[in-house]
VOLUM-167092 format. One record per residue: x, z, y of N, C-alpha, C in turn. Coordinates in nm, 2 decimals. Example, Ala and Ser with C-alpha at 12.3 -4.5 7.8 and 13.67 -1.06 7.14 Angstrom:
! residues 2
NODE      n.u      n.w      n.v     ca.u     ca.w     ca.v      c.u      c.w      c.v
NODE     1.32     0.78    -0.57     1.23     0.78    -0.45     1.32     0.78    -0.33
NODE     1.28     0.71    -0.22     1.37     0.71    -0.11     1.29     0.79     0.00
//
This chain:
! residues 197
NODE      n.u      n.w      n.v     ca.u     ca.w     ca.v      c.u      c.w      c.v
NODE   -22.29     4.51     7.49   -22.25     4.38     7.40   -22.26     4.43     7.28
NODE   -22.33     4.32     7.15   -22.28     4.40     7.04   -22.23     4.33     6.99
NODE   -22.08     4.35     6.88   -22.03     4.26     6.77   -22.06     4.13     6.70
NODE   -22.01     4.06     6.64   -22.05     4.00     6.60   -22.08     4.09     6.42
NODE   -22.15     4.04     6.37   -22.17     4.15     6.20   -22.11     4.02     6.11
NODE   -22.10     4.06     5.99   -22.10     3.99     5.90   -22.22     3.97     5.82
NODE   -22.22     3.83     5.74   -22.31     3.79     5.73   -22.37     3.85     5.61
NODE   -22.52     3.88     5.63   -22.64     3.98     5.54   -22.65     4.11     5.67
NODE   -22.57     4.11     5.75   -22.62     4.28     5.86   -22.68     4.18     5.99
NODE   -22.77     4.25     6.04   -22.87     4.24     6.15   -22.87     4.37     6.26
NODE   -22.82     4.31     6.37   -22.89     4.50     6.47   -23.04     4.49     6.50
NODE   -23.08     4.62     6.46   -23.19     4.64     6.50   -23.23     4.68     6.67
NODE   -23.37     4.69     6.73   -23.38     4.71     6.81   -23.30     4.87     6.88
NODE   -23.28     4.93     6.78   -23.23     5.03     6.81   -23.07     5.05     6.80
NODE   -22.99     4.95     6.79   -22.85     4.91     6.85   -22.80     4.91     6.66
NODE   -22.86     4.97     6.58   -22.81     5.00     6.44   -22.79     4.85     6.38
NODE   -22.64     4.84     6.27   -22.69     4.71     6.21   -22.74     4.79     6.10
NODE   -22.84     4.68     6.03   -22.87     4.71     5.92   -22.88     4.55     5.81
NODE   -22.91     4.59     5.67   -22.93     4.48     5.62   -23.03     4.37     5.69
NODE   -23.05     4.24     5.68   -23.09     4.13     5.70   -23.24     4.15     5.68
NODE   -23.30     4.19     5.55   -23.44     4.21     5.56   -23.53     4.31     5.60
NODE   -23.46     4.43     5.63   -23.45     4.56     5.70   -23.52     4.56     5.86
NODE   -23.47     4.46     5.97   -23.51     4.42     6.03   -23.62     4.28     6.05
NODE   -23.66     4.28     5.97   -23.76     4.15     6.00   -23.93     4.21     5.97
NODE   -23.96     4.29     6.02   -24.07     4.38     6.05   -24.08     4.55     6.07
NODE   -24.17     4.60     6.14   -24.16     4.75     6.17   -24.19     4.84     6.06
NODE   -24.27     4.76     5.94   -24.27     4.83     5.82   -24.11     4.83     5.72
NODE   -24.07     4.69     5.75   -23.96     4.70     5.60   -23.85     4.76     5.68
NODE   -23.84     4.81     5.82   -23.72     4.87     5.88   -23.74     5.05     5.83
NODE   -23.87     5.10     5.87   -23.92     5.22     5.81   -23.86     5.22     5.66
NODE   -23.88     5.13     5.59   -23.89     5.13     5.43   -23.73     5.15     5.38
NODE   -23.63     5.04     5.47   -23.55     5.02     5.43   -23.44     5.14     5.50
NODE   -23.51     5.23     5.65   -23.38     5.33     5.70   -23.42     5.45     5.60
NODE   -23.54     5.49     5.56   -23.58     5.60     5.48   -23.62     5.62     5.34
NODE   -23.62     5.50     5.24   -23.68     5.52     5.14   -23.61     5.43     5.05
NODE   -23.57     5.30     5.07   -23.51     5.21     4.98   -23.36     5.24     4.93
NODE   -23.28     5.29     4.84   -23.17     5.26     4.79   -23.17     5.47     4.79
NODE   -23.27     5.49     4.84   -23.26     5.65     4.78   -23.29     5.72     4.65
NODE   -23.20     5.83     4.59   -23.21     5.83     4.47   -23.40     5.91     4.45
NODE   -23.46     5.88     4.33   -23.55     5.92     4.38   -23.59     5.95     4.16
NODE   -23.61     6.11     4.22   -23.57     6.16     4.06   -23.78     6.24     4.00
NODE   -23.88     6.24     4.14   -24.00     6.28     4.09   -24.09     6.15     4.02
NODE   -24.12     6.25     3.90   -24.15     6.14     3.83   -24.29     6.02     3.84
NODE   -24.35     6.12     3.92   -24.53     6.03     3.96   -24.41     5.92     4.12
NODE   -24.36     6.00     4.18   -24.28     5.83     4.21   -24.24     5.74     4.14
NODE   -24.16     5.79     4.04   -24.07     5.73     3.98   -24.22     5.58     3.94
NODE   -24.33     5.64     3.86   -24.47     5.57     3.83   -24.46     5.48     3.91
NODE   -24.49     5.51     4.04   -24.55     5.44     4.15   -24.45     5.31     4.17
NODE   -24.31     5.33     4.21   -24.24     5.23     4.19   -24.24     5.17     4.07
NODE   -24.24     5.17     3.98   -24.25     5.11     3.84   -24.37     4.97     3.86
NODE   -24.51     5.07     3.95   -24.66     5.02     3.91   -24.61     4.88     4.03
NODE   -24.57     4.94     4.17   -24.56     4.89     4.27   -24.46     4.75     4.28
NODE   -24.33     4.76     4.21   -24.26     4.67     4.20   -24.32     4.54     4.03
NODE   -24.41     4.61     3.97   -24.49     4.49     3.93   -24.60     4.42     3.93
NODE   -24.61     4.46     4.02   -24.75     4.42     4.12   -24.68     4.34     4.22
NODE   -24.55     4.34     4.30   -24.49     4.26     4.34   -24.41     4.10     4.28
NODE   -24.46     4.13     4.16   -24.40     4.03     4.09   -24.46     3.90     4.15
NODE   -24.42     3.76     4.22   -24.42     3.66     4.26   -24.52     3.67     4.39
NODE   -24.47     3.80     4.47   -24.56     3.81     4.58   -24.43     3.88     4.71
NODE   -24.47     3.88     4.83   -24.41     3.91     4.88   -24.42     4.09     4.93
NODE   -24.30     4.15     4.94   -24.28     4.28     4.89   -24.36     4.32     5.05
NODE   -24.35     4.34     5.14   -24.40     4.33     5.27   -24.62     4.35     5.23
NODE   -24.61     4.24     5.14   -24.79     4.24     5.13   -24.80     4.39     5.04
NODE   -24.73     4.43     4.94   -24.69     4.56     4.86   -24.69     4.64     4.96
NODE   -24.61     4.67     5.06   -24.59     4.80     5.12   -24.70     4.82     5.23
NODE   -24.71     4.75     5.26   -24.84     4.73     5.36   -25.01     4.73     5.29
NODE   -25.02     4.75     5.12   -25.10     4.82     5.09   -25.11     4.93     5.01
NODE   -24.97     4.96     5.04   -24.89     5.09     4.93   -25.04     5.27     4.95
NODE   -25.07     5.23     5.09   -25.20     5.35     5.06   -25.31     5.31     4.99
NODE   -25.34     5.13     5.00   -25.45     5.17     4.91   -25.44     5.17     4.74
NODE   -25.30     5.16     4.74   -25.29     5.11     4.59   -25.27     5.30     4.52
NODE   -25.21     5.40     4.63   -25.23     5.53     4.57   -25.37     5.56     4.57
NODE   -25.43     5.55     4.67   -25.60     5.60     4.62   -25.64     5.54     4.52
NODE   -25.62     5.40     4.48   -25.71     5.35     4.37   -25.63     5.36     4.27
NODE   -25.50     5.40     4.25   -25.45     5.46     4.15   -25.44     5.58     4.13
NODE   -25.47     5.71     4.16   -25.48     5.85     4.15   -25.37     5.84     4.19
NODE   -25.28     5.83     4.30   -25.18     5.83     4.40   -25.10     5.91     4.27
NODE   -25.12     5.78     4.18   -25.00     5.76     4.05   -24.96     5.87     3.95
NODE   -25.06     5.93     3.98   -25.06     6.04     3.84   -25.09     5.97     3.68
NODE   -24.95     5.92     3.66   -24.99     5.84     3.54   -25.04     5.92     3.40
NODE   -25.07     6.03     3.43   -25.15     6.11     3.31   -25.29     6.08     3.34
NODE   -25.35     6.07     3.45   -25.45     6.06     3.51   -25.49     5.83     3.47
NODE   -25.41     5.84     3.51   -25.40     5.64     3.50   -25.45     5.66     3.38
NODE   -25.31     5.70     3.29   -25.37     5.65     3.14   -25.48     5.67     3.11
NODE   -25.62     5.75     3.14   -25.72     5.76     3.11   -25.82     5.68     3.14
NODE   -25.75     5.57     3.26   -25.87     5.51     3.29   -25.92     5.41     3.19
NODE   -26.02     5.34     3.22   -26.09     5.26     3.14   -26.15     5.11     3.18
NODE   -26.25     5.10     3.09   -26.30     4.94     3.14   -26.36     4.93     3.25
NODE   -26.45     5.01     3.27   -26.53     5.08     3.42   -26.41     5.09     3.55
NODE   -26.30     5.14     3.49   -26.17     5.19     3.63   -26.15     5.00     3.66
NODE   -26.12     4.92     3.61   -26.07     4.80     3.58   -26.16     4.76     3.62
NODE   -26.30     4.78     3.64   -26.37     4.64     3.72   -26.32     4.71     3.85
NODE   -26.32     4.84     3.84   -26.34     4.89     4.02   -26.26     4.89     4.08
NODE   -26.16     4.85     4.01   -26.04     4.78     4.11   -26.02     4.63     4.10
NODE   -26.10     4.58     4.05   -26.09     4.44     4.04   -26.16     4.37     4.19
NODE   -26.24     4.48     4.24   -26.34     4.51     4.34   -26.26     4.57     4.45
NODE   -26.15     4.62     4.44   -26.11     4.65     4.57   -26.02     4.57     4.64
NODE   -26.01     4.57     4.74   -25.98     4.44     4.86   -25.87     4.49     4.94
NODE   -25.83     4.62     4.88   -25.71     4.68     4.96   -25.58     4.72     4.88
NODE   -25.65     4.64     4.77   -25.53     4.62     4.62   -25.50     4.47     4.60
NODE   -25.41     4.46     4.52   -25.40     4.34     4.46   -25.44     4.31     4.32
NODE   -25.56     4.21     4.37   -25.69     4.22     4.26   -25.64     4.12     4.13
NODE   -25.54     4.13     4.08   -25.50     4.07     3.94   -25.50     4.15     3.84
NODE   -25.61     4.06     3.73   -25.63     4.16     3.60   -25.51     4.22     3.52
NODE   -25.46     4.12     3.50   -25.32     4.14     3.39   -25.26     4.26     3.50
NODE   -25.19     4.31     3.61   -25.11     4.38     3.66   -25.20     4.50     3.69
NODE   -25.36     4.53     3.67   -25.39     4.61     3.66   -25.45     4.67     3.50
NODE   -25.41     4.58     3.41   -25.44     4.63     3.30   -25.27     4.66     3.24
NODE   -25.19     4.61     3.31   -25.05     4.66     3.28   -25.01     4.76     3.33
NODE   -25.04     4.79     3.42   -25.02     4.94     3.47   -25.09     5.06     3.42
NODE   -25.21     5.05     3.39   -25.28     5.13     3.30   -25.23     5.15     3.14
NODE   -25.17     5.02     3.10   -25.10     5.01     2.98   -24.95     5.14     3.00
NODE   -24.87     5.07     3.13   -24.77     5.14     3.11   -24.75     5.28     3.17
NODE   -24.88     5.34     3.20   -24.90     5.49     3.23   -24.96     5.55     3.12
NODE   -24.98     5.49     3.04   -25.02     5.54     2.88   -24.90     5.52     2.84
NODE   -24.75     5.46     2.85   -24.58     5.45     2.78   -24.54     5.52     2.86
NODE   -24.57     5.57     2.99   -24.46     5.68     3.04   -24.52     5.82     3.00
NODE   -24.63     5.83     2.98   -24.63     5.97     2.90   -24.64     5.98     2.77
NODE   -24.61     5.87     2.69   -24.51     5.84     2.58   -24.39     5.89     2.60
NODE   -24.30     5.82     2.70   -24.18     5.85     2.75   -24.14     6.04     2.77
NODE   -24.25     6.02     2.86   -24.24     6.22     2.88   -24.26     6.28     2.76
NODE   -24.33     6.21     2.65   -24.30     6.29     2.53   -24.17     6.33     2.46
NODE   -24.09     6.20     2.47   -23.99     6.18     2.40   -23.87     6.20     2.47
NODE   -23.85     6.22     2.62   -23.73     6.20     2.68   -23.74     6.36     2.74
NODE   -23.88     6.44     2.80   -23.93     6.53     2.89   -23.94     6.52     3.05
NODE   -23.93     6.34     3.10   -23.97     6.30     3.20   -23.93     6.19     3.20
NODE   -23.97     6.10     3.38   -23.94     5.99     3.34   -23.78     5.98     3.42
NODE   -23.79     6.09     3.44   -23.64     6.10     3.51   -23.51     6.09     3.44
NODE   -23.53     6.17     3.34   -23.43     6.14     3.22   -23.42     6.04     3.20
NODE   -23.51     5.99     3.14   -23.54     5.79     3.11   -23.47     5.71     3.18
NODE   -23.54     5.74     3.32   -23.46     5.54     3.40   -23.33     5.62     3.45
NODE   -23.24     5.77     3.49   -23.16     5.75     3.51   -23.00     5.74     3.43
NODE   -23.05     5.74     3.29   -22.96     5.72     3.22   -22.92     5.55     3.23
NODE   -23.01     5.46     3.33   -22.96     5.33     3.36   -22.91     5.31     3.48
NODE   -22.78     5.44     3.51   -22.73     5.42     3.64   -22.60     5.30     3.56
NODE   -22.57     5.16     3.64   -22.50     5.12     3.55   -22.35     5.15     3.58
NODE   -22.23     5.12     3.49   -22.10     5.15     3.51   -22.06     5.09     3.61
NODE   -21.95     5.15     3.65   -21.90     5.06     3.80   -21.81     4.95     3.75
NODE   -21.78     4.95     3.62   -21.74     4.77     3.58   -21.83     4.65     3.65
NODE   -21.97     4.73     3.61   -22.03     4.65     3.65   -22.10     4.61     3.81
NODE   -22.04     4.68     3.91   -22.09     4.67     4.00   -21.98     4.61     4.11
NODE   -22.03     4.53     4.23   -21.94     4.44     4.28   -21.85     4.47     4.39
NODE   -21.73     4.50     4.38   -21.63     4.57     4.43   -21.68     4.62     4.60
NODE   -21.77     4.53     4.68   -21.80     4.52     4.78   -21.94     4.46     4.80
NODE   -22.04     4.56     4.85   -22.20     4.48     4.89   -22.18     4.44     4.95
NODE   -22.21     4.32     4.93   -22.22     4.16     5.05   -22.39     4.08     5.02
NODE   -22.40     4.02     5.08   -22.53     3.94     5.04   -22.50     3.86     4.96
NODE   -22.41     3.76     4.97   -22.35     3.71     4.87   -22.38     3.75     4.72
NODE   -22.33     3.88     4.71   -22.32     3.95     4.56   -22.42     4.04     4.51
NODE   -22.53     4.03     4.57   -22.62     4.13     4.54   -22.69     4.01     4.44
NODE   -22.71     4.07     4.31   -22.80     3.97     4.21   -22.90     4.02     4.24
NODE   -22.97     3.94     4.11   -23.09     3.91     4.07   -23.18     4.02     4.00
NODE   -23.07     4.04     3.90   -23.06     4.12     3.74   -22.92     4.09     3.72
NODE   -22.93     4.23     3.59   -22.75     4.26     3.62   -22.77     4.32     3.44
NODE   -22.66     4.32     3.38   -22.66     4.37     3.26   -22.79     4.49     3.26
NODE   -22.75     4.57     3.28   -22.80     4.70     3.31   -22.97     4.70     3.30
NODE   -23.00     4.60     3.41   -23.15     4.59     3.42   -23.19     4.52     3.26
NODE   -23.14     4.43     3.27   -23.17     4.37     3.11   -23.22     4.49     3.04
NODE   -23.11     4.54     3.00   -23.11     4.68     2.85   -23.23     4.74     2.92
NODE   -23.30     4.77     3.05   -23.37     4.89     3.10   -23.48     4.77     3.03
NODE   -23.50     4.67     3.10   -23.62     4.57     3.05   -23.61     4.58     2.89
NODE   -23.56     4.55     2.88   -23.53     4.51     2.70   -23.57     4.67     2.64
NODE   -23.54     4.78     2.74   -23.62     4.94     2.64   -23.78     4.90     2.65
NODE   -23.78     4.89     2.76   -23.89     4.90     2.89   -24.02     4.84     2.70
NODE   -23.99     4.71     2.72   -24.04     4.59     2.63   -24.09     4.67     2.51
NODE   -24.01     4.69     2.43   -23.98     4.77     2.30   -24.08     4.92     2.26
NODE   -24.07     4.95     2.39   -24.21     5.07     2.37   -24.29     5.04     2.46
NODE   -24.36     4.89     2.45   -24.45     4.87     2.56   -24.53     4.85     2.64
NODE   -24.40     4.83     2.75   -24.43     4.85     2.87   -24.43     4.67     2.85
NODE   -24.55     4.64     3.01   -24.57     4.52     3.07   -24.53     4.49     3.22
NODE   -24.51     4.34     3.21   -24.51     4.31     3.39   -24.36     4.39     3.44
NODE   -24.23     4.44     3.35   -24.10     4.47     3.39   -24.00     4.41     3.30
NODE   -23.96     4.29     3.34   -23.86     4.20     3.34   -23.71     4.22     3.38
NODE   -23.66     4.17     3.38   -23.45     4.24     3.40   -23.47     4.22     3.56
NODE   -23.55     4.11     3.64   -23.54     4.07     3.76   -23.58     4.23     3.87
NODE   -23.74     4.25     3.76   -23.80     4.40     3.83   -23.77     4.49     3.81
NODE   -23.71     4.52     3.73   -23.63     4.67     3.64   -23.52     4.67     3.75
NODE   -23.44     4.53     3.81   -23.33     4.58     3.87   -23.34     4.63     4.04
NODE   -23.50     4.55     4.06   -23.57     4.58     4.22   -23.58     4.74     4.23
NODE   -23.63     4.80     4.09   -23.63     4.93     4.06   -23.54     4.99     4.04
NODE   -23.42     4.94     4.00   -23.32     5.03     4.01   -23.26     5.05     4.20
NODE   -23.31     4.89     4.22   -23.20     4.91     4.40   -23.32     5.00     4.49
NODE   -23.46     5.03     4.43   -23.54     5.12     4.50   -23.52     5.24     4.48
NODE   -23.53     5.28     4.34   -23.50     5.48     4.34   -23.35     5.47     4.31
NODE   -23.23     5.41     4.40   -23.14     5.48     4.43   -22.99     5.44     4.31
NODE   -23.10     5.39     4.22   -23.01     5.39     4.07   -22.83     5.30     4.10
NODE   -22.92     5.22     4.20   -22.78     5.11     4.24   -22.78     5.15     4.40
NODE   -22.64     5.11     4.48   -22.69     5.19     4.62   -22.66     5.00     4.74
NODE   -22.74     4.89     4.67   -22.73     4.77     4.73   -22.77     4.78     4.92
NODE   -22.74     4.86     4.96   -22.76     4.85     5.12   -22.60     4.79     5.17
NODE   -22.61     4.73     5.18   -22.46     4.59     5.26   -22.33     4.65     5.30
NODE   -22.22     4.63     5.28   -22.12     4.74     5.37   -22.15     4.72     5.52
NODE   -22.12     4.82     5.59   -22.15     4.80     5.75   -22.29     4.84     5.78
NODE   -22.40     4.84     5.69   -22.50     4.91     5.70   -22.54     5.04     5.75
NODE   -22.59     5.07     5.81   -22.55     5.20     5.93   -22.64     5.30     5.81
NODE   -22.75     5.29     5.71   -22.80     5.30     5.62   -22.71     5.32     5.48
NODE   -22.60     5.28     5.47   -22.54     5.26     5.34   -22.50     5.38     5.30
//
């Protein structure tokens, strides 16, 4: 018999307590257990995370997760130097690809952001060096990470979004920036008591 868990945690089929959302579907469980919140330093993977978080805006993350392999194929495995060379023919190709989210604004933003990513690498040496300067100070983080304490955005995600916007990036507001920070391990928002914290 399992004991009662704090709000926001749930036992999975393996008997391990997880963040509530990590138990809602097999795809979510794998993503929660093996990817979410783990530090990402690979530039192409960082760009992939930015792009997919931007596509997710207004949609379920599960929708994006289930289309991720299609996105990778459509966007040259998120090699931003290749995506930066996409043109109007590529936009038309992507708009016809039922395997991804066919939203012209988000497709064009991803191509734009690939070009801006190339510029960031020129300025910082890597996306890794740029994004990891936005690890928030301890004073900005809750003493205990609980469901009720999880913010939608933070002062640091607002700074990150503002910096990206100033550099010409699109579809990366404070909430998307915070989701990116969670996904890439800049913050650890696995709840207290989660087996994967």
